[in-house]
KEKE-3310 file (N, C-alpha, C; in steps of 0.2 Angstrom, whole numbers, plus 5000, padded with zeros to 4 digits):
npx = (5701:5695:5689:5676:5670:5657:5652:5638:5630:5616:5618:5622:5619:5618:5620:5633:5640:5643:5649:5661:5663:5668:5677:5687:5688:5682:5671:5661:5655:5650:5653:5662:5675:5684:5694:5698:5714:5712:5719:5715:5707:5710:5713:5720:5725:5724:5722:5717:5724:5717:5723:5727:5719:5710:5694:5699:5689:5689:5680:5672:5677:5679:5663:5661:5669:5666:5650:5638:5647:5654:5657:5647:5648:5637:5631:5623:5618:5613:5621:5638:5652:5656:5648:5643:5652:5656:5644:5631:5642:5658:5665:5678:5681:5679:5685:5697:5696:5697:5708:5718:5718:5723:5714:5715:5711:5702:5690:5686:5679:5666:5660:5648:5650:5646:5654:5664:5683:5690:5700:5697:5685:5689:5697:5689:5677:5685:5691:5676:5676:5686:5678:5668:5674:5671:5669:5673:5677:5673:5683:5679:5689:5699:5711:5708:5704:5715:5726:5739:5751:5743:5737:5747:5751:5741:5736:5745:5742:5730:5732:5740:5731:5720:5724:5725:5710:5708:5701:5694:5700:5698:5704:5701:5708:5717:5729:5746:5757:5753:5755:5768:5768:5756:5757:5750:5742:5741:5741:5733:5733:5726:5730:5739:5736:5742:5744:5751:5760:5760:5770:5786:5793:5802:5791:5796:5807:5805:5813:5814:5817:5826:5822:5827:5820:5809:5795:5790:5785:5775:5760:5757:5753:5745:5731:5726:5726:5720:5715:5713:5730:5738:5753:5767:5778:5795:5797:5805:5808:5800:5803:5798:5804:5801:5808:5810:5798:5786:5782:5776:5776:5779:5782:5794:5794:5798:5797:5794:5811:5819:5816:5811:5805:5793:5779:5772:5759:5757:5760:5753:5753:5737:5738:5751:5744:5745:5755:5763:5771:5772:5771:5785:5795:5789:5796:5809:5814:5808:5818:5831:5828:5831:5844:5853:5853:5849:5843:5850:5857:5856:5850:5833:5818:5803:5785:5770:5753:5738:5722:5717:5712:5716:5729:5732:5732:5740:5752:5751:5753:5767:5783:5790:5785:5777:5760:5752:5746:5726:5712:5696:5692:5699:5709:5705:5698:5694:5704:5715:5717:5717:5730:5738:5739:5742:5755:5757:5759:5768:5782:5784:5774:5764:5747:5740:5728:5726:5713:5716:5720:5713:5696:5690:5678:5684:5693:5710:5724:5739:5757:5772:5791:5800:5810:5822:5831:5822:5811:5819:5821)
npy = (5303:5315:5315:5320:5321:5323:5323:5326:5329:5329:5347:5345:5353:5352:5350:5342:5343:5355:5360:5352:5359:5371:5370:5364:5374:5371:5368:5367:5349:5341:5341:5335:5333:5330:5327:5319:5315:5301:5294:5282:5279:5274:5259:5250:5240:5230:5229:5239:5249:5258:5265:5271:5281:5278:5285:5294:5294:5283:5272:5281:5286:5271:5269:5281:5276:5264:5260:5252:5240:5235:5225:5215:5205:5192:5180:5165:5156:5143:5135:5126:5132:5127:5125:5137:5144:5150:5144:5133:5131:5123:5109:5108:5120:5131:5124:5128:5139:5142:5136:5145:5156:5152:5146:5131:5123:5108:5105:5114:5118:5114:5120:5134:5150:5160:5152:5152:5155:5174:5176:5166:5169:5180:5173:5168:5175:5182:5170:5166:5178:5178:5167:5168:5178:5192:5207:5218:5225:5230:5227:5233:5236:5227:5216:5220:5220:5208:5196:5203:5195:5183:5195:5200:5188:5183:5193:5191:5180:5182:5193:5188:5174:5183:5190:5178:5180:5190:5201:5219:5224:5237:5238:5244:5248:5249:5248:5249:5241:5229:5231:5231:5216:5213:5221:5231:5238:5249:5265:5273:5285:5289:5299:5306:5310:5309:5299:5284:5273:5258:5250:5251:5243:5229:5212:5208:5194:5178:5169:5148:5140:5123:5109:5094:5080:5072:5068:5075:5088:5088:5088:5100:5102:5094:5096:5101:5093:5085:5070:5057:5048:5035:5037:5038:5024:5021:5032:5047:5066:5081:5098:5114:5133:5147:5162:5157:5150:5137:5132:5123:5106:5089:5072:5057:5040:5024:5014:4994:4985:4997:5003:5017:5030:5038:5051:5060:5067:5081:5096:5113:5127:5137:5152:5152:5148:5146:5156:5150:5139:5128:5120:5121:5118:5103:5100:5103:5093:5080:5082:5081:5068:5062:5066:5058:5061:5057:5045:5034:5034:5032:5036:5039:5039:5048:5046:5054:5054:5061:5068:5080:5093:5104:5104:5091:5096:5108:5099:5094:5100:5106:5100:5093:5084:5068:5059:5046:5037:5036:5033:5031:5025:5017:5002:4983:4981:4970:4960:4965:4964:4951:4948:4955:4945:4931:4938:4939:4925:4917:4925:4918:4927:4934:4932:4946:4959:4970:4979:4979:4990:5004:5002:5015:5027:5037:5048:5046:5051:5048:5051:5055:5057:5066:5076:5089:5087:5083:5093:5100:5093)
npz = (5508:5518:5537:5546:5564:5574:5588:5599:5613:5629:5640:5653:5669:5685:5699:5704:5688:5686:5696:5695:5681:5688:5696:5688:5674:5664:5651:5645:5642:5632:5619:5606:5596:5581:5566:5553:5543:5531:5518:5509:5500:5488:5489:5490:5497:5514:5527:5540:5554:5568:5581:5596:5611:5624:5621:5610:5600:5591:5588:5582:5571:5566:5564:5555:5543:5539:5544:5542:5543:5554:5564:5575:5591:5590:5597:5597:5612:5614:5606:5603:5598:5586:5577:5574:5569:5551:5548:5537:5529:5525:5536:5534:5534:5545:5556:5547:5550:5564:5568:5561:5568:5579:5590:5594:5601:5604:5614:5616:5605:5607:5615:5620:5616:5627:5638:5638:5639:5642:5632:5623:5618:5611:5600:5595:5589:5579:5573:5565:5560:5548:5541:5536:5528:5527:5513:5515:5534:5553:5565:5585:5597:5598:5602:5615:5629:5632:5638:5636:5629:5623:5613:5607:5598:5595:5585:5575:5569:5568:5557:5546:5541:5538:5526:5518:5515:5504:5508:5516:5531:5546:5561:5579:5591:5608:5608:5607:5606:5598:5583:5579:5575:5569:5558:5547:5534:5537:5547:5559:5571:5584:5594:5588:5577:5568:5551:5543:5531:5528:5540:5548:5556:5559:5561:5581:5585:5589:5598:5599:5611:5614:5622:5630:5639:5653:5658:5665:5660:5657:5663:5665:5649:5647:5649:5638:5626:5613:5618:5630:5635:5640:5644:5632:5628:5633:5629:5622:5627:5622:5623:5620:5624:5628:5632:5645:5646:5648:5628:5620:5616:5614:5613:5607:5603:5598:5585:5585:5582:5581:5569:5564:5568:5582:5584:5595:5605:5602:5609:5608:5619:5622:5622:5611:5601:5587:5580:5572:5578:5582:5570:5565:5578:5576:5564:5568:5579:5571:5561:5570:5574:5560:5558:5567:5579:5594:5607:5603:5593:5578:5564:5560:5552:5555:5560:5562:5568:5567:5573:5571:5560:5555:5556:5551:5538:5538:5540:5524:5517:5520:5513:5516:5524:5520:5516:5524:5528:5529:5539:5543:5556:5571:5576:5577:5591:5600:5594:5594:5609:5611:5601:5612:5622:5615:5616:5626:5634:5625:5628:5640:5650:5663:5655:5648:5654:5648:5641:5625:5609:5600:5593:5592:5584:5577:5565:5558:5554:5545:5543:5536:5542:5529:5525:5525:5515:5505:5504:5495:5483)
capx = (5697:5693:5684:5672:5666:5654:5648:5634:5625:5615:5627:5618:5623:5615:5626:5639:5641:5641:5654:5668:5665:5670:5684:5693:5689:5678:5665:5657:5657:5643:5654:5667:5676:5689:5695:5707:5714:5714:5720:5713:5703:5713:5710:5725:5727:5717:5721:5723:5723:5717:5725:5725:5720:5701:5689:5702:5689:5693:5674:5668:5680:5677:5657:5660:5671:5658:5644:5635:5654:5655:5658:5644:5647:5630:5631:5616:5617:5612:5625:5643:5652:5657:5640:5643:5656:5655:5637:5631:5648:5662:5667:5686:5684:5676:5691:5704:5697:5698:5716:5721:5719:5726:5711:5715:5710:5698:5686:5683:5676:5661:5657:5644:5651:5646:5657:5673:5686:5689:5703:5694:5681:5692:5698:5680:5676:5691:5688:5669:5678:5689:5676:5662:5678:5664:5672:5672:5673:5677:5684:5682:5691:5704:5715:5709:5703:5717:5733:5745:5755:5740:5736:5753:5750:5733:5736:5750:5740:5725:5734:5742:5725:5716:5728:5721:5702:5705:5692:5697:5696:5701:5703:5700:5713:5721:5738:5751:5758:5751:5758:5775:5767:5749:5761:5745:5746:5740:5739:5731:5734:5720:5734:5745:5735:5746:5743:5760:5759:5764:5774:5793:5797:5800:5791:5799:5809:5803:5816:5811:5824:5821:5827:5827:5819:5805:5786:5788:5782:5767:5753:5756:5752:5740:5724:5728:5726:5711:5717:5716:5729:5744:5761:5771:5784:5802:5801:5811:5802:5806:5798:5800:5804:5800:5809:5811:5791:5786:5775:5778:5777:5780:5786:5794:5799:5802:5793:5797:5816:5821:5814:5807:5803:5785:5778:5762:5758:5761:5755:5758:5750:5735:5740:5756:5741:5742:5762:5768:5777:5770:5776:5794:5794:5789:5800:5816:5814:5809:5826:5837:5828:5834:5853:5852:5855:5845:5848:5852:5865:5852:5844:5826:5813:5798:5778:5764:5747:5734:5715:5714:5709:5720:5736:5733:5732:5748:5758:5749:5755:5773:5787:5793:5781:5771:5756:5754:5738:5718:5709:5692:5692:5704:5712:5699:5700:5694:5709:5722:5719:5719:5736:5744:5738:5747:5763:5761:5762:5773:5786:5784:5774:5756:5744:5738:5722:5726:5709:5718:5723:5709:5688:5686:5676:5691:5698:5719:5728:5747:5762:5783:5796:5807:5819:5822:5834:5816:5808:5823:5820)
capy = (5304:5318:5313:5323:5321:5330:5322:5331:5326:5336:5348:5346:5358:5348:5352:5342:5343:5364:5360:5354:5366:5377:5367:5360:5376:5367:5375:5360:5341:5338:5343:5328:5337:5324:5329:5314:5313:5295:5295:5275:5278:5269:5251:5243:5238:5225:5229:5244:5249:5267:5264:5278:5281:5278:5291:5298:5296:5277:5270:5287:5285:5265:5271:5285:5272:5260:5259:5245:5234:5232:5218:5214:5198:5193:5172:5159:5153:5134:5129:5126:5137:5125:5124:5143:5148:5145:5138:5133:5130:5115:5109:5108:5128:5132:5123:5128:5145:5141:5134:5149:5162:5151:5140:5123:5116:5106:5106:5124:5121:5110:5123:5140:5157:5163:5149:5154:5160:5179:5177:5161:5172:5184:5173:5165:5181:5185:5165:5168:5185:5175:5159:5173:5186:5198:5212:5224:5224:5236:5227:5239:5234:5224:5212:5228:5213:5201:5195:5207:5191:5185:5198:5200:5182:5183:5200:5188:5175:5186:5196:5181:5173:5189:5193:5176:5182:5198:5210:5224:5225:5238:5235:5248:5246:5256:5244:5252:5237:5224:5235:5227:5211:5212:5222:5231:5242:5258:5265:5280:5286:5299:5303:5310:5314:5305:5293:5280:5269:5251:5244:5251:5240:5222:5209:5204:5189:5171:5160:5144:5133:5115:5105:5086:5081:5068:5068:5082:5095:5087:5091:5107:5103:5088:5098:5104:5089:5082:5063:5055:5042:5035:5037:5034:5018:5022:5039:5053:5068:5089:5106:5120:5136:5155:5167:5152:5148:5131:5132:5118:5097:5084:5065:5055:5034:5020:5008:4988:4984:5005:5006:5020:5033:5039:5058:5062:5073:5088:5102:5122:5131:5141:5157:5155:5146:5153:5159:5147:5137:5120:5115:5119:5113:5096:5097:5102:5088:5077:5081:5079:5062:5057:5064:5052:5064:5054:5044:5028:5037:5029:5040:5038:5043:5050:5045:5058:5053:5066:5068:5088:5092:5110:5100:5088:5102:5110:5093:5092:5106:5105:5095:5090:5077:5063:5057:5037:5031:5039:5030:5033:5022:5012:4993:4976:4982:4963:4956:4968:4962:4943:4950:4957:4939:4927:4939:4937:4917:4917:4927:4918:4931:4932:4934:4953:4958:4977:4979:4983:4996:5004:5001:5021:5029:5043:5045:5046:5053:5046:5058:5053:5066:5067:5079:5095:5089:5081:5097:5105:5092)
capz = (5514:5527:5542:5552:5569:5578:5593:5605:5620:5632:5640:5660:5674:5692:5703:5704:5683:5688:5701:5691:5676:5690:5697:5683:5672:5657:5650:5644:5640:5628:5612:5605:5590:5576:5558:5552:5534:5529:5511:5509:5492:5481:5489:5488:5504:5518:5535:5542:5558:5568:5587:5602:5620:5623:5619:5607:5592:5586:5588:5579:5565:5561:5560:5549:5538:5536:5548:5540:5542:5563:5569:5582:5592:5591:5597:5598:5618:5613:5600:5602:5593:5580:5575:5573:5564:5546:5547:5528:5523:5526:5540:5535:5536:5550:5560:5545:5552:5573:5569:5560:5572:5588:5595:5594:5609:5601:5618:5616:5599:5608:5621:5619:5616:5634:5641:5633:5642:5639:5627:5619:5614:5608:5597:5590:5586:5573:5568:5562:5552:5544:5541:5534:5525:5521:5508:5522:5543:5556:5570:5587:5604:5597:5607:5621:5635:5635:5639:5630:5625:5618:5611:5601:5596:5591:5580:5572:5568:5564:5550:5543:5539:5534:5519:5511:5513:5498:5512:5519:5538:5550:5567:5582:5595:5610:5612:5603:5606:5594:5578:5576:5575:5566:5551:5544:5527:5535:5555:5559:5576:5585:5599:5587:5572:5561:5547:5541:5525:5532:5546:5547:5560:5558:5569:5586:5582:5593:5602:5603:5616:5614:5626:5628:5646:5652:5657:5671:5661:5653:5665:5663:5639:5645:5648:5632:5622:5613:5618:5638:5635:5646:5642:5631:5631:5633:5625:5624:5628:5620:5627:5617:5629:5625:5638:5650:5649:5641:5624:5616:5620:5608:5615:5599:5603:5592:5582:5585:5580:5578:5557:5563:5574:5579:5589:5600:5610:5602:5611:5609:5625:5619:5619:5609:5597:5578:5578:5567:5582:5582:5565:5566:5582:5575:5561:5571:5584:5567:5557:5573:5575:5554:5556:5572:5585:5597:5612:5600:5587:5574:5560:5558:5551:5560:5559:5567:5564:5572:5570:5572:5552:5553:5559:5545:5530:5537:5535:5517:5512:5520:5506:5522:5525:5516:5520:5521:5526:5533:5543:5545:5564:5573:5575:5580:5601:5603:5591:5599:5615:5610:5602:5619:5624:5614:5616:5634:5632:5622:5629:5649:5652:5665:5651:5650:5655:5645:5634:5618:5606:5594:5594:5590:5577:5576:5557:5556:5546:5545:5539:5537:5539:5524:5531:5520:5507:5502:5502:5492:5478)
cpx = (5697:5687:5683:5669:5666:5649:5644:5630:5624:5620:5623:5624:5619:5622:5633:5643:5645:5649:5659:5671:5669:5676:5690:5693:5688:5671:5660:5659:5652:5647:5660:5669:5682:5690:5702:5708:5716:5713:5721:5708:5703:5712:5714:5730:5724:5717:5722:5719:5723:5717:5727:5721:5711:5700:5693:5698:5688:5685:5672:5671:5679:5670:5656:5662:5665:5656:5642:5640:5653:5654:5653:5645:5640:5630:5629:5619:5615:5615:5633:5648:5656:5651:5640:5646:5658:5648:5635:5637:5652:5661:5676:5686:5686:5684:5698:5702:5699:5707:5721:5724:5722:5720:5712:5716:5705:5691:5682:5677:5667:5657:5652:5648:5654:5648:5665:5676:5683:5697:5700:5687:5683:5693:5694:5679:5679:5692:5680:5672:5676:5685:5669:5665:5675:5670:5674:5671:5675:5677:5684:5682:5699:5707:5715:5707:5705:5723:5738:5749:5748:5737:5742:5752:5743:5735:5739:5745:5731:5728:5735:5735:5721:5719:5728:5713:5701:5701:5698:5694:5700:5700:5704:5701:5717:5727:5740:5755:5760:5753:5762:5773:5761:5752:5759:5749:5747:5740:5738:5732:5731:5726:5734:5739:5739:5745:5752:5756:5762:5767:5781:5796:5796:5795:5796:5799:5806:5809:5814:5818:5820:5825:5822:5825:5813:5796:5784:5786:5775:5760:5750:5751:5746:5734:5722:5724:5723:5711:5719:5721:5737:5752:5765:5776:5790:5801:5806:5806:5805:5800:5799:5800:5805:5802:5809:5803:5792:5781:5774:5780:5776:5784:5788:5800:5800:5796:5795:5805:5822:5823:5813:5805:5796:5784:5772:5765:5760:5755:5755:5751:5746:5737:5746:5751:5745:5749:5765:5770:5779:5773:5784:5797:5795:5796:5809:5818:5815:5817:5829:5837:5832:5841:5857:5854:5848:5849:5851:5855:5861:5848:5837:5823:5807:5791:5776:5759:5745:5727:5713:5716:5713:5726:5736:5734:5736:5753:5757:5753:5764:5777:5792:5790:5778:5765:5754:5749:5734:5713:5702:5689:5698:5703:5704:5703:5701:5702:5716:5720:5719:5727:5742:5742:5741:5755:5766:5764:5767:5781:5786:5782:5766:5750:5739:5731:5721:5718:5710:5718:5715:5702:5687:5685:5681:5694:5705:5721:5736:5750:5769:5784:5799:5810:5817:5826:5827:5813:5812:5818:5814)
cpy = (5307:5314:5315:5321:5324:5326:5328:5327:5330:5339:5349:5349:5358:5350:5350:5343:5353:5365:5358:5356:5371:5376:5366:5365:5374:5369:5370:5352:5339:5339:5335:5331:5334:5324:5324:5313:5306:5295:5284:5274:5273:5263:5248:5243:5234:5223:5236:5245:5256:5262:5271:5278:5279:5285:5296:5298:5288:5273:5274:5286:5275:5266:5274:5281:5269:5258:5255:5237:5234:5228:5218:5204:5193:5182:5169:5156:5147:5132:5128:5129:5136:5124:5129:5147:5144:5143:5138:5128:5121:5117:5110:5116:5130:5128:5125:5136:5147:5139:5138:5155:5158:5147:5138:5120:5114:5102:5110:5122:5118:5114:5132:5145:5158:5160:5149:5156:5169:5179:5170:5167:5176:5180:5169:5169:5182:5180:5165:5172:5181:5169:5165:5174:5187:5201:5219:5223:5228:5231:5230:5233:5227:5222:5219:5221:5208:5202:5198:5201:5188:5189:5198:5192:5182:5190:5195:5183:5176:5189:5189:5177:5178:5190:5187:5177:5188:5203:5213:5224:5232:5238:5240:5245:5252:5254:5246:5242:5229:5226:5228:5218:5209:5215:5226:5236:5247:5257:5274:5280:5293:5302:5309:5316:5310:5296:5289:5275:5264:5250:5246:5248:5235:5220:5206:5196:5184:5167:5157:5138:5127:5109:5097:5084:5074:5070:5072:5087:5094:5088:5096:5109:5097:5091:5101:5100:5086:5076:5063:5048:5041:5036:5036:5029:5020:5031:5044:5061:5077:5095:5109:5127:5144:5159:5162:5151:5144:5134:5128:5109:5092:5075:5061:5046:5031:5015:5001:4986:4990:5005:5012:5025:5036:5045:5056:5063:5079:5093:5110:5124:5136:5150:5161:5150:5150:5156:5155:5140:5131:5116:5115:5117:5106:5095:5098:5097:5083:5076:5080:5072:5058:5061:5063:5058:5063:5050:5035:5028:5033:5037:5037:5042:5046:5049:5049:5055:5058:5065:5074:5089:5102:5108:5096:5092:5105:5106:5093:5095:5108:5103:5095:5085:5075:5062:5052:5032:5037:5035:5032:5030:5019:5006:4989:4979:4972:4959:4958:4967:4955:4943:4948:4950:4935:4930:4939:4929:4917:4919:4923:4924:4931:4936:4942:4955:4967:4975:4979:4989:4995:5002:5009:5022:5038:5043:5049:5046:5055:5051:5053:5058:5063:5072:5085:5096:5085:5085:5099:5102:5093)
cpz = (5520:5531:5548:5554:5573:5582:5597:5607:5623:5636:5649:5665:5681:5694:5703:5695:5682:5694:5697:5684:5679:5692:5693:5674:5664:5657:5649:5642:5638:5619:5612:5598:5588:5569:5559:5544:5535:5520:5508:5503:5490:5484:5490:5493:5510:5524:5537:5549:5563:5577:5590:5609:5620:5624:5618:5600:5588:5584:5583:5571:5562:5560:5557:5543:5534:5541:5548:5542:5549:5563:5576:5585:5596:5590:5600:5609:5618:5609:5602:5596:5587:5578:5572:5568:5554:5546:5540:5527:5526:5533:5541:5534:5539:5554:5558:5550:5561:5571:5566:5565:5581:5592:5594:5597:5606:5606:5619:5612:5603:5615:5618:5618:5622:5639:5640:5636:5637:5630:5621:5614:5608:5599:5590:5587:5578:5569:5562:5557:5549:5541:5534:5528:5520:5518:5513:5529:5546:5563:5578:5594:5603:5600:5614:5629:5635:5637:5634:5627:5619:5615:5606:5597:5592:5584:5576:5568:5563:5556:5545:5538:5534:5528:5515:5511:5505:5500:5513:5526:5544:5558:5571:5585:5601:5614:5604:5601:5598:5586:5573:5574:5571:5558:5548:5541:5529:5544:5554:5567:5579:5589:5596:5582:5565:5558:5545:5538:5528:5538:5546:5551:5559:5564:5574:5584:5591:5593:5602:5605:5615:5617:5629:5637:5646:5651:5661:5669:5659:5656:5665:5653:5645:5645:5642:5624:5620:5615:5625:5635:5642:5643:5636:5629:5628:5629:5625:5623:5625:5622:5624:5622:5623:5631:5644:5652:5642:5637:5620:5620:5614:5610:5607:5606:5598:5591:5584:5577:5577:5570:5557:5567:5574:5584:5591:5605:5609:5601:5612:5616:5619:5617:5617:5603:5589:5575:5571:5569:5582:5576:5566:5572:5580:5572:5564:5574:5576:5565:5564:5574:5566:5554:5564:5578:5588:5601:5609:5593:5580:5569:5559:5557:5555:5558:5563:5562:5569:5567:5568:5563:5550:5553:5552:5537:5529:5535:5527:5513:5512:5516:5511:5523:5517:5517:5518:5520:5531:5535:5546:5554:5563:5571:5575:5586:5602:5599:5594:5604:5616:5605:5606:5620:5625:5614:5624:5634:5628:5624:5638:5652:5656:5658:5653:5652:5653:5641:5627:5618:5604:5598:5591:5583:5576:5569:5561:5553:5548:5540:5541:5538:5535:5527:5523:5515:5503:5498:5496:5485:5474)
residu = (MET:ARG:ILE:GLU:ILE:ARG:ASN:ARG:CYS:THR:ASP:PHE:ASP:GLY:TYR:ARG:ALA:ALA:ARG:VAL:LYS:SER:LEU:PHE:ASN:VAL:GLU:SER:GLY:ALA:ASN:PHE:THR:LEU:ASP:ALA:ASP:LEU:PRO:ILE:GLU:ALA:GLY:ASP:TRP:GLN:ILE:GLY:LEU:ILE:VAL:GLY:PRO:SER:GLY:SER:GLY:LYS:SER:SER:LEU:GLY:ARG:ALA:LEU:TRP:ASP:GLU:SER:VAL:TYR:SER:ALA:ASP:TRP:PRO:ARG:ASN:LEU:PRO:ILE:ILE:ASP:VAL:ILE:GLY:ALA:GLY:GLY:SER:PHE:ASP:ALA:ALA:THR:ALA:ALA:LEU:SER:ALA:VAL:GLY:LEU:GLY:SER:VAL:PRO:SER:TRP:LEU:ARG:PRO:TYR:GLN:VAL:LEU:SER:THR:GLY:GLU:ARG:PHE:ARG:ALA:ASP:LEU:ALA:ARG:VAL:LEU:CYS:ASP:ALA:PRO:ALA:ARG:VAL:VAL:ILE:ASP:GLU:PHE:THR:SER:THR:ILE:ASP:ARG:GLN:ILE:ALA:ARG:VAL:GLY:ALA:LEU:ALA:PHE:GLY:LYS:ALA:TRP:ARG:ARG:THR:GLY:GLY:GLN:CYS:VAL:LEU:LEU:SER:CYS:HIS:TYR:ASP:ILE:ALA:ASP:TRP:LEU:ARG:PRO:ASP:TRP:VAL:TYR:ASP:THR:ALA:SER:GLY:ARG:PHE:GLN:ARG:GLY:CYS:LEU:ARG:ARG:ARG:PRO:PRO:LEU:GLN:LEU:ASP:ILE:VAL:GLU:THR:ASP:TRP:ARG:TYR:TRP:PRO:GLN:PHE:GLU:PRO:HIS:HIS:TYR:LEU:LYS:LEU:PRO:HIS:MET:ILE:ALA:SER:THR:ASN:TYR:VAL:GLY:PHE:ILE:ASP:ASN:CYS:PRO:VAL:ALA:HIS:LEU:ALA:VAL:SER:THR:ARG:PRO:GLY:LEU:VAL:GLU:ALA:ARG:ALA:CYS:ARG:LEU:VAL:VAL:MET:PRO:GLU:TRP:GLN:GLY:ALA:GLY:ILE:GLY:ILE:ARG:PHE:LEU:ASP:THR:VAL:CYS:ALA:ALA:TRP:LEU:ALA:GLY:ARG:ASN:ARG:TYR:GLY:LEU:PRO:LEU:ARG:THR:LEU:PHE:HIS:THR:SER:HIS:PRO:GLY:LEU:ALA:THR:ALA:LEU:ARG:ARG:ASN:PRO:ALA:TRP:THR:GLN:VAL:SER:ALA:ARG:LEU:TYR:GLY:GLU:ASN:LYS:VAL:ARG:CYS:SER:GLU:SER:LEU:GLU:ARG:SER:ALA:VAL:ARG:HIS:GLY:ARG:PRO:LYS:SER:HIS:HIS:GLY:GLY:PHE:GLY:GLY:HIS:PHE:ARG:ALA:VAL:GLN:GLY:PHE:ARG:TYR:LEU:GLY:GLU:GLU:ALA:ALA:CYS:ALA)
# end
């Protein structure tokens, strides 16, 4: 496919325009010409990347390819993004799309698009595209307005999720660093005019270093957790670091009698969501507890509960986990409070004034870690 771009505008001749022409020996700024050969007619691809410096013709190429399929961020101002993404479709599809692109911060789902941060808007746009799953789409300024770390992980997350849709997308970006993370089927560089099939280099590896610690790092993660609860009693905390930056958190305690472990407070920082870090981090910690590498020296299976639809779906797909419960609401709070008081009297302690746990109407799904051997079986 040969594309010829011929853009025209008025050739201005005012004083400053004439002076610029004279100073820099430029005859005119009214014409822009670009000829590009894109051998993509076969259609045996899903992701294409047009990359190059600003003003090199990327947007013009995108419009020339599929003018009717260029994505436009048209969001209503009076609705949260969860009501707009995949409107008319299933709730699970919308939450799955948000999780797939790394926008796993649940409070952000309840906000209108215009109040989100630039990085959150970028991921919300990608989630909307994924949920709508058009046959063809062109996304301009892909990752151009966000932090480079968010850009690289966001490109990785979008690439993995888009390949499940079966559609074709062309991404336009002025940043070359996303190519290794996105791994497109073809790349066209508007600066050099070079067309390349596939991505010849491997994606840079992510090394996650897990450190056993206490609650000292939790204040950094707490704003991104969807529940506000007191610290777990007698917990062992784990924090995952990439390049000395804390990116993931998990707390593990035990059930009465040391019969099982219980993991909670799993949080992955927003700029790292969508890279697959959370599940691997959780699996690694639970595998260590199953092998007896904990302060008790006991091999303990781990229970994990979540209300997050995307995380629950990921755990159901993971053969190392099995679902053990699914409750639509919490325990009876009054009964729990009475039980705490009876326990205090039985052990000779003052009656507890704790209001009890439970009483919520939040669906909670429970999972048990079986280990890699069970997954292999």
